[in-house]
C-alpha positions as CSV (number, residue, x, y, z in Angstrom):
1,X,-19.9,-27.0,44.1
2,X,-23.3,-26.7,43.4
3,X,-26.7,-27.1,45.4
4,X,-27.1,-30.6,44.3
5,X,-23.8,-32.0,44.9
6,X,-23.5,-30.4,48.3
7,X,-26.7,-32.7,49.0
8,X,-25.5,-35.5,48.0
9,X,-22.3,-35.2,49.8
10,X,-24.4,-34.6,52.9
11,X,-26.8,-37.7,52.3
12,X,-23.4,-40.0,51.7
13,X,-22.1,-38.6,55.2
14,X,-25.2,-39.4,56.8
15,X,-25.6,-42.9,55.0
16,X,-22.0,-43.4,56.2
17,X,-23.2,-42.1,59.9
18,X,-26.0,-44.9,60.0
19,X,-23.6,-47.6,58.9
20,X,-20.8,-46.5,61.5
21,X,-23.4,-46.9,64.2
22,X,-24.6,-50.0,62.9
23,X,-21.0,-51.5,63.2
24,X,-20.4,-49.9,66.5
25,X,-23.3,-51.9,67.8
26,X,-21.8,-55.2,66.2
27,X,-18.4,-54.6,67.7
28,X,-19.9,-53.9,70.9
29,X,-22.2,-57.4,70.9
30,X,-18.8,-59.2,69.7
31,X,-16.9,-57.4,72.2
32,X,-19.6,-58.9,75.2
33,X,-19.4,-62.5,73.3
34,X,-15.9,-62.5,73.6
35,X,-16.0,-61.8,77.1
36,X,-18.6,-64.2,78.0
37,X,-16.7,-67.0,75.8
38,X,-13.3,-66.1,78.1
39,X,-11.5,-64.0,76.0
40,X,-8.9,-62.4,78.3
41,X,-9.7,-58.5,78.6
42,X,-5.9,-57.8,77.5
43,X,-6.7,-59.6,74.1
44,X,-10.0,-57.8,73.6
45,X,-8.1,-54.7,73.9
46,X,-5.2,-55.7,71.6
47,X,-7.8,-56.9,68.9
48,X,-10.2,-53.8,69.3
49,X,-7.7,-50.7,70.3
50,X,-10.1,-49.9,72.8
51,X,-8.7,-49.2,76.5
52,X,-9.5,-51.4,79.2
53,X,-12.1,-49.1,80.5
54,X,-14.0,-48.9,77.7
55,X,-14.2,-52.5,77.3
56,X,-15.4,-52.9,80.5
57,X,-18.1,-50.0,80.2
58,X,-19.2,-52.3,76.8
59,X,-19.4,-55.6,78.9
60,X,-21.2,-54.0,81.7
61,X,-23.6,-51.7,79.5
62,X,-24.6,-55.2,77.7
63,X,-25.3,-56.5,81.0
64,X,-27.5,-53.9,82.3
65,X,-29.6,-54.1,78.8
66,X,-30.3,-57.6,79.1
67,X,-31.6,-57.6,82.4
68,X,-34.1,-55.1,81.5
């Protein structure tokens, strides 16, 4: 592995991190929308693989930022 190849790999990793962050935010918005639409928390958990506590935190965090 040369320096250029390593730098390219590191850049690909940073790009993937940025994409993952964008997707995380989109998923959080979708979870909040599902909650607003009346989707049962149990169903949100099953669809996302998140725990009930994680879903509650996401929904509550969205409410706090919306009121700021």
